[in-house]
Structure formats: structure tokens, C-alpha cells
Residue frames as qw, qx, qy, qz and C-alpha x, y, z in Angstrom:
[[0.285, -0.911, 0.077, 0.287, 22.47, -177.44, 194.98],
 [0.111, -0.667, 0.614, 0.407, 25.33, -178.63, 192.77],
 [0.903, 0.365, 0.199, -0.107, 25.77, -180.51, 189.49],
 [0.271, -0.535, 0.663, 0.447, 28.86, -182.02, 187.86],
 [0.805, 0.495, 0.273, -0.179, 28.46, -182.87, 184.19],
 [0.415, -0.373, 0.616, 0.556, 31.09, -184.25, 181.84],
 [0.583, 0.658, 0.008, -0.476, 30.67, -183.32, 178.20],
 [0.553, -0.065, 0.702, 0.445, 31.48, -185.63, 175.32],
 [0.028, 0.062, -0.518, -0.852, 30.66, -185.03, 171.66],
 [0.117, 0.573, 0.809, -0.052, 26.99, -184.13, 171.39],
 [0.068, 0.390, 0.315, 0.863, 24.67, -181.37, 170.18],
 [0.012, -0.516, -0.586, 0.625, 22.49, -178.80, 171.93],
 [0.226, 0.669, 0.558, 0.435, 19.70, -177.00, 170.07],
 [0.041, 0.541, -0.016, 0.840, 18.50, -173.51, 170.82],
 [0.541, -0.608, -0.552, 0.180, 17.99, -172.52, 174.42],
 [0.068, 0.603, -0.184, 0.773, 18.12, -169.46, 176.67],
 [0.694, -0.532, -0.482, 0.052, 18.36, -169.73, 180.42],
 [0.039, 0.625, -0.417, 0.659, 19.42, -168.07, 183.66],
 [0.772, -0.427, -0.471, -0.009, 19.46, -169.04, 187.32],
 [0.405, -0.861, 0.229, -0.207, 20.81, -168.48, 190.81],
 [0.935, -0.187, 0.172, 0.245, 23.92, -170.53, 190.15],
 [0.076, -0.764, 0.528, 0.363, 27.59, -170.16, 189.33],
 [0.938, 0.327, 0.117, 0.001, 28.93, -172.04, 186.33],
 [0.212, -0.678, 0.622, 0.329, 32.50, -173.13, 185.59],
 [0.891, 0.374, 0.231, -0.113, 32.96, -174.83, 182.24],
 [0.223, -0.533, 0.670, 0.467, 35.81, -176.25, 180.19],
 [0.713, 0.421, 0.558, -0.066, 34.85, -177.07, 176.63],
 [0.138, -0.248, 0.560, 0.779, 35.54, -176.82, 172.94],
 [0.576, 0.548, 0.368, -0.481, 32.72, -175.82, 170.60],
 [0.468, 0.032, 0.710, 0.525, 32.87, -177.39, 167.15],
 [0.009, 0.394, 0.556, 0.732, 29.87, -175.55, 165.73],
 [0.318, -0.786, -0.502, -0.168, 27.18, -173.08, 166.79],
 [0.205, 0.467, -0.307, 0.804, 27.67, -170.47, 169.52],
 [0.409, -0.597, -0.601, 0.340, 27.06, -169.48, 173.10],
 [0.061, 0.672, 0.065, 0.735, 26.06, -165.94, 174.02],
 [0.564, -0.609, -0.425, 0.361, 26.90, -164.58, 177.45],
 [0.229, -0.581, 0.021, 0.780, 27.10, -160.82, 177.85],
 [0.408, 0.744, -0.029, -0.528, 27.42, -158.98, 174.55],
 [0.261, 0.601, -0.680, -0.330, 29.66, -161.35, 172.64],
 [0.956, 0.094, -0.129, -0.247, 29.66, -164.86, 171.23],
 [0.405, -0.527, 0.746, 0.050, 31.86, -167.77, 172.17],
 [0.912, 0.344, 0.084, -0.208, 32.57, -170.18, 169.36],
 [0.863, 0.425, -0.166, 0.215, 35.17, -172.56, 167.96],
 [0.061, -0.810, 0.499, -0.303, 37.74, -172.18, 170.73],
 [0.785, 0.093, -0.596, 0.137, 40.11, -174.84, 172.01],
 [0.617, -0.175, -0.568, 0.516, 40.68, -175.74, 175.66],
 [0.024, -0.429, 0.085, -0.899, 38.91, -172.68, 177.04],
 [0.234, -0.419, -0.773, 0.415, 37.26, -172.04, 180.39],
 [0.164, -0.517, -0.210, -0.813, 34.32, -169.72, 180.96],
 [0.193, -0.238, -0.721, 0.622, 32.86, -168.51, 184.24],
 [0.254, -0.526, -0.441, -0.681, 29.27, -167.40, 184.76],
 [0.024, -0.008, 0.628, -0.778, 27.84, -165.76, 187.87],
 [0.148, 0.494, 0.824, -0.234, 24.20, -165.96, 189.05],
 [0.279, 0.778, 0.405, -0.390, 21.38, -164.24, 187.16],
 [0.026, 0.518, -0.509, -0.687, 23.31, -163.90, 183.91],
 [0.806, 0.418, 0.192, -0.372, 21.45, -164.87, 180.74],
 [0.300, -0.349, 0.798, 0.389, 23.10, -167.61, 178.69],
 [0.743, 0.486, 0.061, -0.456, 21.96, -168.36, 175.17],
 [0.412, -0.264, 0.802, 0.343, 23.02, -171.37, 173.11],
 [0.666, 0.544, -0.019, -0.511, 22.27, -171.93, 169.45],
 [0.918, 0.369, -0.134, -0.064, 22.85, -175.24, 167.66],
 [0.162, -0.765, 0.618, -0.073, 25.99, -175.92, 169.66],
 [0.961, 0.108, -0.251, 0.034, 28.05, -179.01, 168.91],
 [0.448, -0.770, 0.454, -0.010, 30.67, -179.86, 171.51],
 [0.824, 0.404, -0.386, 0.095, 33.81, -181.63, 170.38],
 [0.450, 0.298, -0.674, 0.505, 36.27, -183.50, 172.60],
 [0.514, -0.487, -0.664, 0.241, 35.85, -183.89, 176.32],
 [0.013, -0.481, 0.152, -0.863, 34.74, -181.04, 178.53],
 [0.316, -0.409, -0.788, 0.336, 32.90, -180.43, 181.77],
 [0.204, -0.608, -0.123, -0.757, 30.42, -178.10, 183.43],
 [0.309, -0.245, -0.728, 0.561, 30.15, -177.38, 187.14],
 [0.287, -0.622, -0.265, -0.679, 26.95, -175.76, 188.39],
 [0.394, -0.298, -0.706, 0.507, 26.58, -174.75, 192.03],
 [0.193, -0.840, -0.424, -0.279, 23.84, -172.66, 193.61],
 [0.116, 0.647, -0.298, 0.693, 24.93, -169.50, 195.40],
 [0.688, -0.574, 0.134, -0.424, 23.34, -170.84, 198.59],
 [0.956, 0.002, -0.228, 0.186, 25.73, -173.81, 198.44],
 [0.500, 0.406, -0.325, 0.692, 28.47, -171.34, 199.43],
 [0.416, -0.762, -0.027, -0.495, 26.61, -169.93, 202.45],
 [0.752, -0.637, 0.163, -0.043, 28.72, -169.99, 205.61],
 [0.861, 0.007, 0.183, 0.475, 31.89, -170.80, 203.64],
 [0.270, -0.621, 0.157, 0.719, 34.69, -168.33, 202.92],
 [0.294, 0.151, 0.673, 0.662, 34.03, -168.82, 199.19],
 [0.095, 0.790, 0.602, -0.059, 30.72, -166.97, 199.60],
 [0.039, -0.940, 0.016, 0.337, 32.64, -163.69, 199.70],
 [0.429, -0.460, 0.564, 0.536, 35.88, -164.73, 198.03],
 [0.501, 0.354, 0.702, 0.363, 34.22, -165.78, 194.77],
 [0.191, 0.927, 0.313, -0.076, 32.93, -162.23, 194.31],
 [0.235, -0.825, 0.309, 0.411, 36.53, -160.99, 194.12],
 [0.542, -0.038, 0.683, 0.488, 37.42, -163.11, 191.10],
 [0.229, 0.544, -0.101, -0.800, 37.03, -160.62, 188.28],
 [0.054, 0.130, -0.830, -0.539, 36.76, -163.22, 185.54],
 [0.153, 0.490, 0.846, -0.147, 33.13, -163.84, 186.49],
 [0.189, 0.772, 0.196, -0.574, 32.57, -160.32, 185.08],
 [0.143, -0.360, 0.626, 0.677, 34.33, -161.00, 181.77],
 [0.700, 0.398, -0.145, -0.575, 32.63, -161.32, 178.42],
 [0.936, -0.003, 0.350, -0.043, 32.52, -164.83, 177.04],
 [0.739, 0.623, -0.122, 0.226, 35.03, -164.00, 174.29],
 [0.006, 0.768, -0.527, 0.363, 37.52, -163.22, 177.09],
 [0.961, -0.236, -0.091, -0.110, 37.64, -166.87, 178.08],
 [0.426, -0.691, 0.578, 0.076, 40.64, -168.45, 179.78],
 [0.808, 0.464, -0.347, -0.107, 42.77, -170.32, 177.24],
 [0.753, -0.538, 0.379, -0.013, 44.63, -173.16, 178.92],
 [0.254, 0.583, -0.760, -0.137, 47.95, -174.70, 178.04],
 [0.772, -0.017, -0.616, -0.155, 48.02, -178.52, 178.01],
 [0.388, 0.049, -0.719, 0.575, 49.73, -178.56, 181.42],
 [0.259, -0.063, 0.326, -0.907, 47.17, -176.15, 182.87],
 [0.713, -0.052, -0.339, -0.612, 44.33, -178.18, 181.42],
 [0.635, 0.000, -0.758, 0.150, 45.70, -181.28, 183.17],
 [0.101, 0.031, -0.608, 0.787, 45.66, -179.46, 186.51],
 [0.487, -0.017, 0.076, -0.870, 42.06, -178.32, 186.04],
 [0.750, -0.010, -0.548, -0.369, 40.91, -181.77, 184.94],
 [0.453, 0.028, -0.794, 0.404, 42.53, -183.32, 188.00],
 [0.133, 0.027, 0.483, -0.865, 40.64, -180.94, 190.29],
 [0.637, 0.021, -0.207, -0.742, 37.39, -181.56, 188.41],
 [0.673, 0.016, -0.733, -0.103, 37.82, -185.34, 188.69],
 [0.240, -0.031, -0.747, 0.619, 38.35, -185.03, 192.44],
 [0.356, 0.039, 0.210, -0.910, 35.27, -182.80, 192.71],
 [0.705, 0.038, -0.412, -0.576, 33.13, -185.21, 190.74],
 [0.539, 0.026, -0.826, 0.163, 34.39, -188.23, 192.66],
 [0.031, -0.075, -0.645, 0.760, 33.42, -186.59, 195.94],
 [0.481, 0.080, -0.027, -0.872, 30.09, -185.43, 194.52],
 [0.742, 0.052, -0.522, -0.418, 29.17, -188.95, 193.38],
 [0.343, 0.096, -0.855, 0.376, 30.45, -190.61, 196.55],
 [0.455, -0.631, -0.628, -0.021, 28.13, -191.33, 199.46],
 [0.026, 0.725, -0.128, 0.677, 27.89, -187.94, 201.20],
 [0.609, -0.443, -0.527, 0.394, 28.93, -187.41, 204.81],
 [0.242, -0.908, -0.217, 0.265, 29.55, -184.41, 207.03],
 [0.399, -0.550, 0.341, 0.649, 32.81, -183.58, 205.22],
 [0.564, 0.414, 0.601, 0.385, 31.60, -183.90, 201.63],
 [0.191, 0.945, 0.244, 0.106, 30.56, -180.26, 201.12],
 [0.329, -0.862, 0.275, 0.271, 33.79, -178.93, 202.66],
 [0.606, -0.194, 0.619, 0.461, 35.91, -181.19, 200.44],
 [0.472, 0.627, 0.532, 0.318, 33.95, -180.26, 197.29],
 [0.035, 0.995, 0.093, 0.010, 34.26, -176.55, 198.06],
 [0.489, -0.666, 0.403, 0.394, 37.99, -176.93, 198.72],
 [0.586, 0.137, 0.621, 0.502, 38.41, -178.37, 195.21],
 [0.266, 0.845, 0.396, 0.241, 36.30, -175.56, 193.70],
 [0.283, -0.924, 0.106, 0.234, 38.40, -173.09, 195.67],
 [0.567, -0.359, 0.536, 0.512, 41.53, -174.58, 194.09],
 [0.492, 0.507, 0.576, 0.412, 40.01, -174.40, 190.60],
 [0.060, 0.971, 0.218, 0.073, 39.27, -170.71, 191.12],
 [0.414, -0.795, 0.288, 0.336, 42.73, -169.95, 192.50],
 [0.590, -0.072, 0.606, 0.529, 44.46, -171.77, 189.65],
 [0.376, 0.719, 0.498, 0.306, 42.21, -169.98, 187.15],
 [0.130, -0.982, -0.006, 0.140, 43.23, -166.66, 188.68],
 [0.510, -0.538, 0.495, 0.453, 46.89, -167.62, 188.26],
 [0.557, 0.234, 0.655, 0.453, 46.35, -168.81, 184.69],
 [0.236, 0.907, 0.333, 0.106, 44.58, -165.58, 183.73],
 [0.259, -0.889, 0.233, 0.299, 47.56, -163.61, 185.01],
 [0.555, -0.210, 0.646, 0.480, 49.79, -165.80, 182.85],
 [0.458, 0.604, 0.586, 0.284, 47.51, -165.16, 179.89],
 [0.037, 0.989, 0.091, -0.109, 47.78, -161.40, 180.41],
 [0.390, -0.693, 0.458, 0.396, 51.58, -161.61, 180.57],
 [0.570, 0.039, 0.707, 0.417, 51.92, -163.89, 177.54],
 [0.343, 0.697, 0.539, 0.325, 49.68, -161.59, 175.50],
 [0.262, -0.736, -0.154, 0.604, 51.21, -158.38, 176.79],
 [0.208, -0.257, 0.449, 0.830, 52.64, -157.39, 173.42],
 [0.033, -0.264, -0.750, -0.605, 49.63, -158.28, 171.32],
 [0.301, -0.681, -0.641, -0.188, 46.82, -157.51, 173.76],
 [0.428, -0.706, -0.335, 0.454, 47.85, -155.56, 176.83],
 [0.326, -0.291, 0.185, 0.880, 50.13, -153.09, 175.04],
 [0.005, -0.322, -0.603, -0.730, 47.62, -152.58, 172.25],
 [0.313, -0.712, -0.627, -0.049, 44.78, -152.23, 174.74],
 [0.390, -0.598, -0.202, 0.671, 46.67, -149.58, 176.72],
 [0.182, -0.094, 0.357, 0.911, 47.36, -147.57, 173.55],
 [0.154, -0.467, -0.671, -0.555, 43.76, -147.85, 172.36],
 [0.377, -0.696, -0.557, 0.252, 42.51, -146.95, 175.84],
 [0.317, -0.486, -0.042, 0.813, 44.66, -143.81, 175.97],
 [0.065, 0.093, 0.517, 0.849, 43.67, -142.81, 172.44],
 [0.243, -0.592, -0.704, -0.307, 39.97, -143.26, 173.23],
 [0.388, -0.673, -0.415, 0.474, 40.32, -141.27, 176.44],
 [0.245, -0.315, 0.159, 0.903, 42.11, -138.42, 174.70],
 [0.036, -0.286, -0.641, -0.712, 39.54, -138.37, 171.89],
 [0.260, -0.677, -0.684, 0.080, 36.75, -138.11, 174.47],
 [0.268, -0.704, -0.185, 0.631, 38.19, -134.80, 175.66],
 [0.219, -0.167, 0.445, 0.852, 39.35, -133.57, 172.26],
 [0.113, -0.390, -0.696, -0.592, 35.80, -133.89, 170.93],
 [0.212, -0.245, 0.262, -0.909, 34.44, -132.11, 174.04],
 [0.587, -0.323, -0.689, -0.277, 32.23, -135.02, 175.07],
 [0.402, -0.237, -0.650, 0.599, 33.11, -134.27, 178.68],
 [0.119, -0.037, 0.086, -0.988, 31.30, -130.94, 178.40],
 [0.619, -0.124, -0.282, -0.723, 27.97, -132.54, 177.53],
 [0.839, -0.141, -0.500, -0.162, 28.36, -135.98, 179.10],
 [0.614, -0.730, 0.259, -0.149, 30.60, -135.38, 182.10],
 [0.233, -0.617, 0.747, 0.083, 33.64, -137.41, 183.04],
 [0.663, 0.247, -0.639, -0.301, 34.33, -140.57, 181.00],
 [0.783, -0.366, 0.385, -0.323, 33.54, -143.83, 182.77],
 [0.276, -0.343, 0.882, 0.166, 35.30, -147.17, 182.65],
 [0.586, 0.380, 0.702, -0.142, 32.11, -148.70, 181.22],
 [0.473, 0.826, 0.028, -0.305, 32.05, -146.18, 178.37],
 [0.086, 0.727, -0.637, -0.240, 35.71, -146.70, 177.45],
 [0.430, -0.133, 0.893, 0.019, 35.41, -150.49, 177.70],
 [0.624, 0.554, 0.507, -0.218, 32.39, -150.46, 175.39],
 [0.375, 0.846, -0.242, -0.291, 34.33, -148.41, 172.83],
 [0.016, 0.577, -0.809, -0.116, 37.12, -151.01, 172.96],
 [0.835, 0.022, -0.402, -0.374, 34.67, -153.96, 172.83],
 [0.429, 0.143, -0.789, 0.417, 36.02, -155.25, 176.16],
 [0.543, -0.679, -0.489, -0.065, 34.21, -155.88, 179.42],
 [0.152, -0.895, 0.193, -0.371, 35.00, -153.22, 182.08],
 [0.767, -0.564, 0.307, -0.005, 36.51, -155.76, 184.48],
 [0.885, 0.173, 0.209, 0.379, 38.69, -157.37, 181.82],
 [0.352, 0.812, -0.037, 0.464, 39.91, -153.92, 180.72],
 [0.370, -0.843, 0.282, -0.271, 40.92, -152.99, 184.26],
 [0.882, -0.331, 0.318, 0.105, 42.59, -156.35, 184.88],
 [0.784, 0.436, 0.115, 0.428, 44.60, -156.16, 181.64],
 [0.162, 0.848, -0.145, 0.483, 45.76, -152.62, 182.44],
 [0.614, -0.720, 0.273, -0.175, 46.51, -153.55, 186.06],
 [0.931, -0.091, 0.244, 0.255, 48.66, -156.47, 184.95],
 [0.651, 0.544, 0.103, 0.519, 50.47, -154.36, 182.34],
 [0.175, 0.678, -0.115, 0.705, 50.90, -151.07, 184.23],
 [0.326, -0.139, -0.691, 0.631, 50.03, -151.72, 187.87],
 [0.213, 0.208, 0.260, -0.918, 47.06, -149.35, 187.59],
 [0.366, 0.475, 0.795, -0.095, 43.37, -149.96, 186.85],
 [0.232, 0.558, 0.511, 0.611, 41.34, -148.28, 184.12],
 [0.251, -0.914, -0.310, -0.072, 39.90, -145.85, 186.69],
 [0.578, -0.578, 0.107, 0.566, 43.42, -145.02, 187.90],
 [0.450, 0.112, 0.448, 0.764, 44.40, -144.13, 184.33],
 [0.012, 0.787, 0.468, 0.401, 41.34, -141.89, 183.94],
 [0.435, -0.867, -0.147, 0.193, 42.27, -140.07, 187.16],
 [0.600, -0.316, 0.261, 0.687, 45.89, -139.69, 186.05],
 [0.311, 0.436, 0.481, 0.694, 44.75, -138.12, 182.78],
 [0.184, -0.878, -0.384, -0.217, 42.38, -135.75, 184.59],
 [0.539, -0.748, -0.012, 0.387, 45.04, -134.62, 187.05],
 [0.555, -0.034, 0.358, 0.750, 47.55, -134.07, 184.24],
 [0.128, 0.627, 0.455, 0.620, 45.07, -131.84, 182.43],
 [0.383, -0.874, -0.299, 0.000, 44.15, -130.09, 185.68],
 [0.606, -0.492, 0.087, 0.620, 47.79, -129.29, 186.46],
 [0.397, 0.229, 0.412, 0.787, 48.20, -127.78, 183.00],
 [0.088, -0.766, -0.439, -0.461, 45.11, -125.59, 183.40],
 [0.531, -0.780, -0.220, 0.248, 46.10, -124.49, 186.90],
 [0.540, -0.455, 0.203, 0.678, 49.48, -123.27, 185.68],
 [0.314, 0.110, 0.524, 0.784, 48.59, -122.00, 182.21],
 [0.117, -0.624, -0.518, -0.574, 45.30, -120.16, 182.74],
 [0.085, -0.255, 0.361, -0.893, 43.73, -117.60, 185.02],
 [0.652, -0.354, -0.478, -0.470, 40.69, -119.82, 185.68],
 [0.410, -0.482, 0.566, -0.529, 39.82, -120.51, 189.29],
 [0.183, -0.138, 0.967, -0.109, 39.39, -123.99, 190.75],
 [0.548, 0.403, 0.582, -0.446, 35.64, -124.08, 190.14],
 [0.537, 0.673, -0.199, -0.468, 36.01, -123.04, 186.50],
 [0.171, 0.477, -0.847, -0.160, 38.69, -125.68, 185.90],
 [0.372, 0.040, 0.884, -0.281, 36.56, -128.35, 187.56],
 [0.618, 0.545, 0.378, -0.422, 33.60, -127.65, 185.28],
 [0.392, 0.702, -0.451, -0.387, 35.88, -127.29, 182.26],
 [0.030, 0.350, -0.935, -0.057, 37.16, -130.82, 182.85],
 [0.575, -0.162, -0.660, -0.456, 33.66, -132.26, 183.27],
 [0.200, -0.116, -0.817, 0.529, 33.45, -132.60, 187.06],
 [0.248, -0.686, -0.628, -0.272, 29.95, -132.21, 188.49],
 [0.398, -0.909, -0.119, -0.023, 31.19, -130.24, 191.49],
 [0.251, 0.781, -0.451, 0.352, 34.40, -128.37, 192.40],
 [0.591, -0.564, 0.492, -0.301, 34.50, -130.25, 195.71],
 [0.969, 0.081, 0.232, 0.026, 34.79, -133.61, 193.94],
 [0.629, 0.684, -0.189, 0.317, 37.58, -132.20, 191.77],
 [0.116, -0.784, 0.465, -0.395, 39.42, -130.89, 194.83],
 [0.806, -0.366, 0.421, -0.196, 39.11, -134.20, 196.70],
 [0.938, 0.290, 0.112, 0.152, 40.42, -136.21, 193.75],
 [0.420, 0.783, -0.279, 0.365, 43.26, -133.77, 193.12],
 [0.342, -0.711, 0.505, -0.350, 44.37, -133.90, 196.75],
 [0.927, -0.153, 0.326, -0.105, 44.11, -137.69, 196.83],
 [0.869, 0.413, 0.052, 0.266, 46.36, -138.07, 193.78],
 [0.404, 0.714, -0.215, 0.530, 48.76, -135.12, 194.21],
 [0.591, -0.277, -0.516, 0.556, 48.78, -134.74, 197.99],
 [0.081, -0.253, -0.170, 0.949, 47.84, -131.05, 197.83],
 [0.375, 0.711, 0.507, -0.311, 44.68, -129.16, 196.96],
 [0.554, 0.624, 0.313, 0.454, 44.61, -127.40, 193.56],
 [0.069, -0.978, 0.030, -0.192, 45.14, -124.04, 195.27],
 [0.636, -0.656, 0.360, 0.189, 48.08, -125.34, 197.29],
 [0.783, 0.144, 0.422, 0.434, 49.59, -126.91, 194.17],
 [0.384, 0.808, 0.200, 0.400, 49.32, -123.67, 192.20],
 [0.285, -0.939, 0.169, -0.088, 50.82, -121.66, 195.06],
 [0.771, -0.414, 0.402, 0.270, 53.65, -124.16, 195.46],
 [0.706, 0.348, 0.382, 0.484, 54.49, -124.18, 191.76],
 [0.167, 0.931, 0.107, 0.305, 54.30, -120.39, 191.65],
 [0.484, -0.837, 0.250, 0.063, 56.76, -120.08, 194.52],
 [0.771, -0.209, 0.465, 0.381, 59.21, -122.40, 192.73],
 [0.600, 0.690, 0.286, 0.287, 59.00, -120.51, 189.44]]
């Protein structure tokens, strides 16, 4: 149900595998690559990666350098524990492998300490408390990783978050300027993330850390801004504006508009007209 494995310098040939397990790993790759998602992980120092069940992992002529570790635990190992649901809320299990967590030396010490405690309990003679103690250490590893990712977002805010926000907005605007919304409908977070070569969850988490709003929030803000302009600058009715913006139905447009603005499109137009 669970495996703790410490990595020293050794090589792994070519392999491709998947399973019903979670994986938490801390390692440095000296040569070769790992493929998880759409991108490769290679030659990175002190980095952690997180893999959820039924994800395909591919390794090719990997040589590990320095000490690292891998924790494997089956999803059933979490059954009946609060981690069974909590682990699904950690977005970094949705990240691409090139969006690994890069640890500072102090952070790496904390993670190694928790791993050593986990392994010691795992290798000890099990009793009725062993599983609870092991899961408490894993819980701490996940919580610290969540904290460290937030630090990573903040520390990279100028080079990554700010740039990502600008590229996101430019890609969103281009989608409408080139009339893709007419043929393809509203832009999705998945589409925009793919254009930016970022996983959807990582994109939303970066934007949330930088602006307080997710990628979907930013899409909605853009749509409402354009809708307000059309409501006040054209004679089109609500249905026409909805279809012009790429909404499948006027009712969806109206619900979103009211949710964001607090008024229906008709009420907004009447209110603005009365103030003019």
C-alpha cells in the first residue's frame, strides 16, 4: 500500500508506467529525462514533483545525482482518513512536471526531516498507530509544499507571475480580436493555458497568487467588460450581444452578468441610461 525509497546516484533505463498511487519525489536528475504530462523534467536541483493516480510517467536513461527520495502510496491507503479528500485540493498534483517545486536549502531540510520520520515509522514494527502517524507526516509534507509553492509564486512574481498575467491577457484579447469566439465559443482556461505552455491549474494558481483572481475569473472579467461596452454603445439586444460574445445561450450570459455585476444586462443598461 505504501513504499518509501531513498535515491542515491544510480541509473534508470527506459520505462513507462502508471498506477493507482500518489507519488511525492525529491530528486536531482543529472542526465536523461522524465515525462509527466506534456513536458519533460530534466537537470533540476532540489526539486519536488507530485503525481496523482492514473497518470502516465515515462523515464528515459535517467541518472540521478545526489540524494533524493520517492514516496509511493496507494489511493486506498488514504481511505477513511481526512487526507482522502484533502489531497484532491492540492493543485500541484495537477501541475506539469516542469512546474516542479524548487526548494531552498532550509525548505529542503524540513522536507527531509519529515521524510526521515515517515520512513522510520514505515520500517518500524507496525502497530495500530503506524498508519495514522505515517499519514500525519505525509499531511505535513503536503502542507509545507503548499506553503513553499506560495513562496515560489511570490519570489517569481516579477519574472513569472507578472509576465504570465500579461501573456494571459494578450492571448485572451487576441482570441476575440481574431474572432475565434464566433466559431469556437468562449475561450476556456485549458485553451489559454495550452497557448502559454502552462498547465491549467498552475496558470490559475499563479494568477490567484498575483491578483487574487483565478484564470476563469479573469476570463469572466474580460467578458463583462466587453458586454458593458456593447450594452452602452450599440442598439443590439441582450440575445444579440450574448451570441456576439460567444455565449451559447442568452440565459447563460444573463446569469454570469448578474453574478459579476449584481444586475441583469437590461437593468444595467437602464441604470446607466438614467444616470447619463
